C-alpha positions as CSV (number, residue, x, y, z in Angstrom):
1,X,199.9,33.6,11.7
2,X,202.9,31.7,10.3
3,X,203.5,28.0,10.8
4,X,205.9,28.3,13.7
5,X,203.8,30.8,15.6
6,X,200.7,28.7,15.0
7,X,202.5,25.6,16.3
8,X,203.8,27.3,19.4
9,X,200.4,28.8,20.1
10,X,198.7,25.4,19.7
11,X,201.3,23.6,21.8
12,X,201.1,26.2,24.6
13,X,197.3,26.1,24.6
14,X,197.2,22.3,24.8
15,X,199.8,22.1,27.5
16,X,198.0,24.8,29.6
17,X,194.8,22.8,29.1
18,X,196.7,19.6,30.1
19,X,198.1,21.2,33.2
20,X,194.6,22.4,34.4
21,X,193.0,19.1,33.5
22,X,195.7,17.0,35.1
23,X,195.8,19.0,38.3
24,X,192.0,19.0,38.7
25,X,191.8,15.3,38.0
26,X,194.7,14.5,40.3
27,X,193.3,16.5,43.2
28,X,189.7,15.7,42.6
29,X,190.0,11.9,42.2
30,X,190.9,11.1,45.8
31,X,188.2,13.5,47.0
32,X,185.5,11.7,44.9
33,X,186.9,8.3,45.9
34,X,186.7,8.9,49.6
35,X,183.3,10.6,49.5
36,X,181.7,7.9,47.3
37,X,183.5,4.8,48.6
38,X,185.1,1.9,46.6
39,X,181.8,0.5,45.4
40,X,180.3,3.7,44.1
41,X,183.6,4.9,42.6
42,X,184.1,1.6,40.8
43,X,180.6,1.8,39.5
44,X,181.3,5.3,38.2
45,X,184.4,4.0,36.3
46,X,182.5,1.0,35.0
47,X,179.4,2.8,33.7
48,X,181.4,5.5,31.8
49,X,183.8,2.9,30.4
50,X,180.9,0.7,29.2
51,X,179.0,3.7,27.7
52,X,182.3,4.7,26.0
53,X,181.8,1.8,23.6
54,X,178.9,3.7,22.0
55,X,181.8,5.9,20.6
56,X,182.5,3.1,18.2
57,X,179.4,4.2,16.3
58,X,181.5,7.2,15.2
59,X,182.9,4.8,12.5
60,X,185.9,7.1,12.1
61,X,183.9,10.1,10.8
62,X,185.4,12.4,13.4
63,X,188.9,11.9,12.0
64,X,187.6,12.5,8.5
65,X,186.1,15.8,9.6
66,X,189.5,16.9,10.9
67,X,191.3,15.8,7.7
68,X,188.9,17.2,5.2
69,X,188.4,20.5,7.0
70,X,192.2,21.1,6.9
71,X,192.3,19.9,3.3
72,X,189.5,21.9,1.8
73,X,190.4,25.1,3.6
74,X,194.0,24.7,2.4
75,X,192.5,24.4,-1.2
76,X,190.0,27.2,-0.6
77,X,187.1,24.9,-1.5
78,X,184.4,26.0,0.9
79,X,181.6,24.5,-1.1
80,X,183.0,20.9,-0.7
81,X,183.6,21.6,3.0
82,X,179.9,22.6,3.4
83,X,178.9,19.3,1.8
84,X,181.2,17.2,4.0
85,X,180.2,18.9,7.2
86,X,176.4,18.7,6.4
87,X,176.8,15.1,5.5
88,X,178.6,14.4,8.8
89,X,176.0,16.2,10.8
90,X,173.2,14.2,9.2
91,X,175.0,10.9,9.9
92,X,175.7,11.8,13.5
93,X,172.0,12.7,14.0
94,X,171.0,9.2,13.0
95,X,173.7,7.7,15.3
96,X,172.3,9.8,18.2
97,X,168.9,8.2,17.7
98,X,170.5,4.7,17.7
99,X,172.4,5.4,20.9
100,X,169.2,6.5,22.6
101,X,167.4,3.3,21.6
102,X,170.3,1.1,22.8
103,X,170.6,3.0,26.1
104,X,166.9,2.5,26.8
105,X,167.2,-1.2,26.0
106,X,170.4,-1.8,27.8
107,X,169.2,-0.5,31.2
108,X,167.4,-3.7,31.9
109,X,170.5,-5.9,31.4
110,X,173.2,-4.2,33.5
111,X,172.7,-6.7,36.3
112,X,173.3,-9.6,33.9
113,X,176.5,-8.2,32.5
114,X,178.3,-7.0,35.6
115,X,178.5,-7.9,39.3
116,X,176.8,-4.8,40.6
117,X,175.8,-4.7,44.3
118,X,172.0,-4.8,44.6
119,X,171.9,-1.6,46.6
120,X,173.6,0.3,43.8
121,X,171.7,-1.3,40.8
122,X,169.1,1.5,40.6
123,X,171.8,4.2,40.7
124,X,173.7,2.3,38.0
125,X,170.7,2.2,35.7
126,X,170.0,5.9,36.1
127,X,173.6,6.8,35.6
128,X,173.7,4.6,32.5
129,X,170.7,6.4,31.1
130,X,172.2,9.8,31.7
131,X,175.6,8.8,30.2
132,X,173.9,7.3,27.1
133,X,171.9,10.4,26.6
134,X,175.0,12.5,26.9
135,X,176.7,10.5,24.2
136,X,173.6,10.8,21.9
137,X,173.5,14.6,22.3
138,X,177.2,15.2,21.8
139,X,177.5,13.0,18.6
140,X,176.0,15.7,16.3
141,X,177.8,18.5,18.1
142,X,181.2,16.7,17.7
143,X,181.1,17.8,14.0
144,X,181.9,21.3,15.1
145,X,184.7,20.2,17.6
146,X,186.3,18.2,14.8
147,X,186.0,21.2,12.4
148,X,187.8,23.4,15.0
149,X,190.7,20.8,15.1
150,X,190.8,20.9,11.3
151,X,191.0,24.7,11.5
152,X,193.9,24.2,14.0
153,X,192.0,26.3,16.6
154,X,193.5,24.4,19.5
155,X,193.8,27.5,21.6
156,X,190.0,28.0,21.3
157,X,189.3,24.4,22.2
158,X,191.7,24.3,25.1
159,X,190.5,27.7,26.6
160,X,186.9,26.6,26.6
161,X,187.9,23.2,28.0
162,X,189.8,24.8,30.8
163,X,186.7,26.8,31.8
164,X,184.5,23.6,31.7
165,X,187.0,21.6,33.8
166,X,187.2,24.2,36.5
167,X,183.4,24.6,36.6
168,X,182.9,20.9,36.8
169,X,185.4,20.7,39.7
170,X,183.7,23.4,41.7
171,X,180.2,22.0,41.2
172,X,181.5,18.5,42.1
173,X,183.0,19.6,45.3
174,X,179.9,21.6,46.2
175,X,177.7,18.6,45.5
176,X,179.7,16.1,47.5
177,X,180.2,18.4,50.5
178,X,176.4,19.0,50.6
179,X,175.5,15.3,50.7
180,X,175.4,14.5,46.9
181,X,176.4,11.1,45.7
182,X,177.0,9.2,42.6
183,X,174.1,10.5,40.6
184,X,174.8,14.1,41.6
185,X,178.3,14.1,40.2
186,X,177.2,12.1,37.2
187,X,174.6,14.7,36.3
188,X,177.2,17.5,36.8
189,X,179.8,15.7,34.6
190,X,177.3,15.1,31.8
191,X,175.8,18.6,31.9
192,X,179.2,20.3,31.7
193,X,180.2,18.0,28.9
194,X,177.2,19.0,26.8
195,X,177.8,22.7,27.7
196,X,181.3,22.4,26.4
197,X,180.2,21.0,23.1
198,X,177.6,23.8,22.8
199,X,180.5,26.3,23.2
200,X,182.5,24.5,20.5
201,X,179.5,24.7,18.2
202,X,179.2,28.5,18.6
203,X,183.0,28.9,18.0
204,X,182.8,26.8,14.8
205,X,179.8,28.6,13.5
206,X,181.7,31.9,14.0
207,X,185.0,30.7,12.4
208,X,183.8,28.5,9.5
209,X,183.2,30.1,6.1
210,X,180.5,27.5,5.3
211,X,176.9,26.7,5.9
212,X,175.2,23.5,6.8
213,X,172.0,22.4,5.1
214,X,170.0,19.1,4.7
215,X,170.1,19.8,0.9
216,X,173.9,19.5,0.9
217,X,173.9,16.0,2.3
218,X,175.6,13.8,-0.3
219,X,176.1,10.1,-0.5
220,X,179.4,10.4,-2.4
221,X,180.9,12.6,0.3
222,X,179.8,10.1,3.0
223,X,181.4,7.2,1.1
224,X,184.7,9.1,0.9
225,X,184.6,10.0,4.5
226,X,183.7,6.5,5.5
227,X,186.5,5.0,3.4
228,X,189.0,7.2,5.2
229,X,187.3,6.8,8.5
230,X,187.0,3.0,8.3
231,X,190.5,2.5,9.5
232,X,190.3,5.4,12.0
233,X,187.3,3.5,13.3
234,X,189.4,0.4,13.6
235,X,191.9,2.4,15.6
236,X,189.1,3.7,17.8
237,X,187.8,0.2,18.4
238,X,191.3,-1.0,19.1
239,X,191.8,1.7,21.7
240,X,188.6,0.7,23.4
241,X,189.9,-2.8,23.7
242,X,193.4,-1.9,24.6
243,X,192.9,0.8,27.2
244,X,189.2,0.6,28.4
245,X,188.3,-3.1,28.4
246,X,189.9,-3.6,31.9
247,X,186.8,-2.2,33.6
248,X,184.5,-4.5,31.7
249,X,186.7,-7.6,32.3
250,X,187.2,-6.9,36.0
251,X,183.5,-6.0,36.5
252,X,182.3,-9.1,34.9
253,X,184.8,-11.7,36.2
254,X,186.1,-10.3,39.5
255,X,183.9,-7.7,41.2
256,X,183.0,-4.1,40.3
257,X,184.8,-3.0,43.5
258,X,188.1,-4.3,42.3
259,X,188.0,-1.8,39.4
260,X,189.1,0.9,41.8
261,X,192.6,-0.5,42.5
262,X,193.3,-1.0,38.8
263,X,191.9,2.4,37.9
264,X,194.2,4.2,40.4
265,X,197.3,2.8,38.6
266,X,195.8,3.3,35.1
267,X,195.0,6.9,35.9
268,X,198.5,7.7,37.0
269,X,199.9,6.1,33.9
270,X,197.4,8.0,31.8
271,X,198.3,11.3,33.5
272,X,201.9,10.7,32.3
273,X,200.7,10.6,28.7
274,X,198.5,13.6,28.8
275,X,201.2,16.0,27.8
276,X,202.4,14.2,24.7
277,X,198.8,13.2,23.6
278,X,197.7,16.9,23.8
279,X,200.8,18.1,22.0
280,X,200.6,15.5,19.2
281,X,197.1,16.6,18.3
282,X,198.5,19.5,16.3
283,X,200.4,17.2,14.0
284,X,197.3,15.6,12.3
285,X,196.1,18.7,10.4
286,X,199.8,19.8,9.9
287,X,200.8,16.5,8.4
288,X,197.7,16.6,6.2
289,X,198.9,20.0,4.8
290,X,202.4,18.8,4.3
291,X,201.2,15.6,2.6
292,X,198.8,17.5,0.3
293,X,201.6,19.8,-0.8
294,X,204.1,16.9,-1.3
295,X,206.5,18.2,1.3
296,X,208.2,14.9,2.4
297,X,211.1,16.7,4.0
298,X,208.9,18.5,6.5
299,X,207.0,15.3,7.2
300,X,210.3,13.5,8.0
301,X,211.5,16.3,10.2
302,X,208.2,16.7,12.0
303,X,208.3,12.9,12.6
304,X,211.6,13.0,14.3
305,X,211.0,16.3,16.1
306,X,207.6,15.4,17.4
307,X,208.6,12.0,18.7
308,X,211.7,13.4,20.2
309,X,209.6,16.1,22.1
310,X,207.3,13.3,23.3
311,X,210.3,11.3,24.6
312,X,211.7,14.4,26.4
313,X,208.4,14.8,28.2
314,X,207.3,11.2,29.0
315,X,210.6,9.5,29.8
316,X,211.2,11.5,33.0
317,X,207.6,11.1,34.0
318,X,208.0,7.3,33.7
319,X,211.1,7.4,35.9
320,X,209.2,9.4,38.5
321,X,206.4,6.8,38.6
322,X,208.7,3.9,38.8
323,X,210.8,5.2,41.6
324,X,208.2,7.1,43.6
325,X,205.1,5.2,42.6
326,X,204.3,3.8,46.0
327,X,204.6,7.1,48.0
328,X,202.7,8.9,45.2
329,X,199.8,6.4,45.6
330,X,200.0,6.6,49.4
331,X,199.9,10.3,49.5
332,X,197.3,10.6,46.7
333,X,194.6,8.1,47.7
334,X,195.8,6.5,50.9
335,X,198.0,3.6,52.1
336,X,195.3,1.0,51.6
337,X,195.7,1.4,47.8
338,X,199.5,0.9,47.7
339,X,198.9,-2.6,46.2
340,X,198.0,-0.7,43.0
341,X,201.7,-0.2,42.5
342,X,202.1,-3.7,41.0
343,X,199.6,-2.8,38.3
344,X,201.4,0.5,37.7
345,X,204.8,-1.2,37.2
346,X,203.4,-3.6,34.7
347,X,201.7,-0.9,32.6
348,X,204.1,2.0,32.8
349,X,207.0,0.9,30.5
350,X,205.0,-0.3,27.5
351,X,202.7,2.7,27.8
352,X,205.7,5.0,27.9
353,X,207.1,3.4,24.8
354,X,203.8,4.0,23.1
355,X,203.4,7.6,24.3
356,X,206.9,8.4,23.0
357,X,205.6,7.7,19.5
358,X,202.4,9.7,19.7
359,X,203.5,11.9,16.8
360,X,203.8,8.8,14.6
361,X,200.1,8.0,15.0
362,X,199.1,11.6,14.1
363,X,201.3,11.7,11.1
364,X,199.8,8.5,9.6
365,X,196.3,9.9,10.3
366,X,197.2,13.2,8.6
367,X,198.6,11.4,5.6
368,X,195.7,9.0,5.3
369,X,198.2,6.1,5.6
370,X,196.7,4.4,8.6
371,X,195.3,1.3,7.1
372,X,198.0,-1.1,8.3
373,X,198.2,0.7,11.6
374,X,194.5,0.1,12.2
375,X,194.9,-3.6,11.4
376,X,197.8,-4.0,13.8
377,X,196.2,-2.0,16.6
378,X,192.9,-4.0,16.2
379,X,194.9,-7.2,16.4
380,X,196.6,-5.9,19.5
381,X,193.3,-5.0,21.1
382,X,191.9,-8.5,20.5
383,X,195.1,-10.0,21.9
384,X,194.8,-7.7,24.9
385,X,191.2,-8.8,25.6
386,X,192.0,-12.5,25.2
387,X,195.1,-12.4,27.4
388,X,193.2,-10.4,30.0
389,X,190.4,-13.0,30.1
390,X,193.0,-15.8,30.3
391,X,195.1,-14.2,33.1
392,X,192.5,-12.5,35.2
393,X,191.5,-15.7,37.1
394,X,195.0,-16.9,38.1
395,X,196.5,-13.4,38.6
396,X,193.6,-11.1,39.3
397,X,193.9,-7.5,38.3
398,X,197.6,-7.9,37.7
399,X,196.8,-10.4,35.1
400,X,194.6,-7.9,33.3
401,X,197.6,-5.5,33.4
402,X,199.8,-8.1,31.8
403,X,197.1,-8.7,29.2
404,X,197.4,-5.0,28.3
405,X,201.2,-4.7,28.6
406,X,202.4,-7.6,26.5
407,X,200.6,-6.8,23.2
408,X,201.3,-3.1,23.6
409,X,205.0,-3.6,24.0
410,X,205.1,-5.7,20.8
411,X,203.3,-2.9,18.9
412,X,205.6,-0.2,20.3
413,X,208.9,-2.0,19.8
414,X,208.3,-4.1,16.7
415,X,205.8,-2.3,14.5
416,X,205.5,1.4,15.0
417,X,209.1,2.7,14.4
418,X,209.8,0.4,11.5
419,X,206.5,1.1,9.8
420,X,206.8,4.9,10.0
421,X,210.4,4.8,8.8
422,X,209.2,2.8,5.8
423,X,206.4,5.1,5.0
424,X,208.6,8.3,5.3
425,X,211.7,6.8,3.7
426,X,214.0,7.2,6.7
427,X,216.5,4.6,8.0
428,X,215.3,3.0,11.2
429,X,218.6,3.5,13.0
430,X,218.8,7.1,12.0
431,X,215.3,7.8,13.4
432,X,215.9,5.9,16.7
433,X,219.2,7.6,17.3
434,X,218.0,11.1,16.5
435,X,214.7,10.8,18.3
436,X,215.6,8.9,21.5
437,X,219.3,8.9,22.2
438,X,219.5,12.2,24.1
439,X,216.2,11.7,26.1
440,X,217.4,8.3,27.2
441,X,220.8,9.6,28.3
442,X,219.3,12.5,30.1
443,X,216.9,10.2,31.9
444,X,219.7,7.9,33.1
445,X,221.1,10.8,35.2
446,X,217.7,11.7,36.5
447,X,216.9,8.1,37.4
448,X,220.2,7.6,39.3
449,X,219.7,10.8,41.3
450,X,216.1,10.1,42.1
451,X,216.8,6.5,43.1
452,X,219.8,7.5,45.3
453,X,217.8,10.1,47.1
454,X,214.7,7.9,47.7
455,X,216.8,4.9,48.9
456,X,218.5,7.1,51.5
457,X,215.6,9.4,52.4
458,X,212.3,7.6,51.8
459,X,209.4,10.1,51.4
460,X,205.7,9.8,52.2
461,X,204.4,13.3,51.7
462,X,203.9,15.5,48.7
463,X,206.5,18.0,49.9
464,X,209.2,15.3,50.2
465,X,208.4,13.9,46.8
466,X,208.3,17.3,45.2
467,X,211.7,18.1,46.7
468,X,213.3,15.0,45.3
469,X,211.6,15.5,41.9
470,X,212.9,19.1,41.7
471,X,216.5,18.1,42.7
472,X,216.7,15.2,40.3
473,X,214.9,17.2,37.6
474,X,217.5,19.9,37.8
475,X,220.0,17.7,36.2
476,X,217.6,16.9,33.4
477,X,216.7,20.6,33.0
478,X,220.3,21.6,32.6
479,X,220.7,19.0,29.9
480,X,217.5,20.3,28.1
481,X,218.9,23.8,28.3
482,X,222.1,22.7,26.7
483,X,220.1,21.1,23.9
484,X,218.2,24.3,23.4
485,X,221.3,26.5,23.3
486,X,222.8,24.3,20.6
487,X,220.3,25.9,18.3
488,X,219.9,29.3,19.9
489,X,216.6,31.1,20.3
490,X,217.7,33.9,18.0
491,X,217.9,31.4,15.1
492,X,214.3,30.1,15.5
493,X,212.7,32.1,12.7
494,X,211.0,29.4,10.7
495,X,209.3,26.1,11.4
496,X,212.4,24.3,9.9
497,X,214.8,26.1,12.2
498,X,212.4,25.8,15.2
499,X,212.4,22.0,15.1
500,X,216.2,21.9,15.1
501,X,215.7,22.3,18.8
502,X,214.4,18.8,18.8
503,X,216.3,17.4,15.8
504,X,220.0,18.1,16.0
505,X,222.1,17.3,13.0
């Protein structure tokens, strides 16, 4: 399969997976919320967010697996690939044991860390135990998922994830409609997650021309992976602070129940970024290949084209959430949660600016040039936590939102575009103009149409919202069609000509 066909296949698969995951999440979340109630739902968010910090024990090795799988396969060096994967599996097995020990120890301190209602404490402890065991089991199996990414088998990954998502949805609905509660859906979620990683393992064993063995574990390989992964680990730690610390802060300083209101807004914002995050995954191994071959021109063009595609996707979603955020929340989870709109407004613009540069992050990871990025993101994460702690008492959950938004806006506006342009040798003005000029112009027309319709004909149902989105989006779609026809589908024969769709001269 040539590069263009592979890219199209991967993007199509990731977007299909995104569509299924987003639809299931969007439709299932209010069902779970109303069946469990605010307290149990908030506890669900809190426990999984807290257990998510165990992911920091990855120390960036997962990103090393993706990079070195792509690199060694490109070089045809399967012996070295076997050494690196065997070493990764051994490391993750040790991490799994550590996670189990910390989970067993942490059960007894949950009530000291968070304001959990006494009636739910026992359920919280059991859920924490299950979630910790889930992390421990999936750590070693993540070697194979990372290898599949390095192989650029995103279609395989997404197809299996679609099946797991649908299965989880069906089992969750059955459990809740037959009297199941927090522990039932927790067990289902964890079991399906482990099953998914087992499927990834079978796929990787079939596709990889390597073997894993304890005799191949090598300290030198681990040191190289750790050196690369150190800064990927810093990025992972920063992401935990930037986008997942809200549950911990609110649960510790407000109440666990207040997490629900913040989570509603945060999930809507996150849904808006699913498309670009899924699409940008393909650029890590691709950038690694371009960098290994010294193809700076393709790196530059992928940089512009990928970010431009991200902007084309996420800018109109941002407009929709700003204009229709209140009726979306009302129709989605009920009028009692409309106050979440204030959190959504604070988060949406800086998150959109960051989502629009998703390809930039992936290119730096693929090139192994993410050291400065890791430092900046970690600094942003610390600033996020400190500001959230400072603002949560006077402003409540909106203060936590501002604690996230201010540092994120600084990173997105002042650091990312300038740094990538320096690394890739591209003038900043040229990049900003070619990547974002047309998406911004197109969105201005969409925003005007949507605002005018909603101000004259306020909507409160999914049908009314969909109608307004379709009408305003038609203007945007016509503009996108014009951009596509500037290149012409008959001329898209290579990767270079394909990205002209997103990178006009």
